[in-house]
C-alpha positions as CSV (number, residue, x, y, z in Angstrom):
1,M,74.6,141.2,92.4
2,R,74.2,137.8,93.5
3,I,70.5,136.8,93.5
4,A,68.9,133.6,94.7
5,V,65.9,132.5,92.8
6,G,63.5,129.4,93.3
7,S,60.1,128.2,92.3
8,D,57.4,125.6,92.2
9,H,56.0,124.1,89.1
10,A,53.5,127.0,88.8
11,G,56.2,129.5,88.9
12,F,58.6,127.5,86.9
13,H,58.5,129.3,83.6
14,L,58.4,132.8,85.2
15,K,61.4,132.0,87.2
16,E,63.3,130.7,84.2
17,H,62.3,133.9,82.3
18,V,63.5,136.2,85.2
19,A,66.6,134.4,85.7
20,A,67.7,134.9,81.9
21,T,66.7,138.5,82.3
22,L,68.9,138.9,85.3
23,R,71.8,137.1,83.8
24,A,71.6,139.2,80.5
25,A,71.9,142.3,82.9
26,G,75.0,140.9,84.2
27,H,73.7,139.4,87.7
28,E,74.9,136.4,89.1
29,V,71.9,133.8,89.6
30,V,71.9,131.2,92.0
31,D,69.0,128.9,91.0
32,V,67.7,126.5,93.6
33,G,65.1,125.0,91.4
34,T,62.8,123.6,90.7
35,T,64.2,122.4,87.1
36,S,60.8,121.5,85.4
37,P,57.2,122.3,85.2
38,D,56.4,118.9,87.0
39,S,54.5,119.2,90.1
40,V,56.5,119.6,93.2
41,D,56.1,121.2,96.7
42,Y,57.3,124.8,97.1
43,P,58.4,125.3,100.7
44,G,61.8,123.6,100.3
45,F,62.8,125.8,97.2
46,A,61.6,128.8,99.0
47,R,63.3,127.9,102.1
48,D,66.7,127.2,100.3
49,A,66.6,130.6,98.3
50,A,65.6,132.7,101.3
51,A,68.5,130.9,103.5
52,L,71.1,132.0,100.9
53,V,69.9,135.6,101.4
54,A,69.8,135.3,105.2
55,R,73.4,133.9,105.2
56,G,74.6,136.6,103.1
57,E,75.5,134.2,100.2
58,A,73.0,136.2,98.0
59,E,72.1,139.7,98.3
60,R,68.5,139.4,97.2
61,G,66.1,136.7,96.5
62,V,63.4,136.2,93.8
63,L,60.6,133.5,94.1
64,A,57.9,132.5,92.1
65,C,54.7,130.1,92.6
66,G,51.3,130.1,91.3
67,S,50.1,133.0,93.5
68,G,53.4,134.2,94.8
69,V,51.8,133.8,98.5
70,G,53.0,130.4,99.4
71,V,56.6,131.2,98.7
72,A,56.4,134.6,100.6
73,I,55.1,132.8,103.8
74,V,57.7,130.2,103.8
75,A,60.4,133.0,102.9
76,N,59.4,135.0,105.7
77,K,59.8,132.0,108.2
78,V,63.6,132.4,107.6
79,G,65.2,134.5,110.1
80,G,66.3,137.9,108.6
81,I,64.2,137.6,105.7
82,R,61.5,140.3,104.7
83,A,59.8,139.0,101.6
84,V,56.9,140.8,99.8
85,N,54.6,139.4,97.3
86,A,54.8,142.2,94.7
87,H,52.0,142.6,91.9
88,D,53.5,145.9,90.5
89,P,56.8,148.1,90.6
90,Q,55.4,150.3,93.1
91,E,54.9,147.7,95.7
92,A,58.4,146.5,94.9
93,E,59.8,150.0,95.1
94,M,58.1,150.8,98.6
95,S,59.0,147.3,100.0
96,R,62.6,148.3,99.5
97,R,62.4,152.0,100.6
98,H,60.3,151.6,103.6
99,N,60.9,147.8,104.7
100,D,64.2,146.8,103.3
101,A,62.7,143.8,101.8
102,N,65.2,141.4,100.5
103,V,63.1,138.8,98.9
104,V,60.5,139.6,96.1
105,T,57.9,136.9,95.3
106,L,55.9,136.8,92.1
107,S,52.6,135.1,90.8
108,G,53.5,132.6,88.0
109,A,49.9,132.4,87.1
110,R,49.0,136.1,86.9
111,L,52.1,138.1,86.1
112,E,53.2,138.7,82.5
113,P,57.0,138.4,81.9
114,G,57.4,141.9,81.0
115,T,55.8,143.1,84.3
116,A,57.6,140.7,86.3
117,D,60.8,142.0,84.8
118,E,59.8,145.5,85.7
119,I,59.0,144.4,89.4
120,V,62.3,142.8,89.8
121,R,64.4,145.6,88.0
122,T,62.6,148.1,90.5
123,F,63.0,145.8,93.5
124,L,66.9,145.6,92.8
125,D,67.4,149.2,91.8
126,T,65.7,150.7,94.8
127,D,67.8,151.5,97.9
128,F,66.5,151.2,101.5
129,E,65.6,154.7,102.9
130,G,66.9,154.2,106.5
131,G,66.0,156.7,109.0
132,R,62.6,156.1,110.7
133,H,62.2,153.3,108.5
134,A,65.5,151.5,110.0
135,R,63.8,151.8,113.5
136,R,60.7,150.0,112.3
137,V,62.8,147.3,110.6
138,G,64.7,147.0,113.9
139,Q,61.2,146.3,115.6
140,I,60.5,143.7,113.0
141,A,63.7,142.0,114.0
142,D,63.1,142.3,117.5
143,I,59.9,140.4,116.9
144,E,61.4,137.9,114.9
145,A,64.1,137.0,117.8
């Protein structure tokens, strides 16, 4: 799977860890930055990763900042993106099953690397259920339009 990743300085170390884990699992990782823990603004990195997913150039996205909230807000401004700030694997699973989320955001300040790995693995391995949930995702797209 081709996965876009991005972060600000507060999510940098977690993004680097997750990217390495994804590569080790055989995924292709497109890293839009940042490239160091030096202070940067997150909106551009979140936008760039989300845009890759929205254009179909990546199948999913993984973003990190201090809380995961800022990058989620930005990603959700990109048409076609349904980003979830997941704190545990169950949130990641349900966001995929019921909301067809295509970007997961993570807290670099609160998540341990192992927990982040579980969240991302669950996010990538869970399929969208469709059915009545497809109708609801369609309603989200209508609001977006």
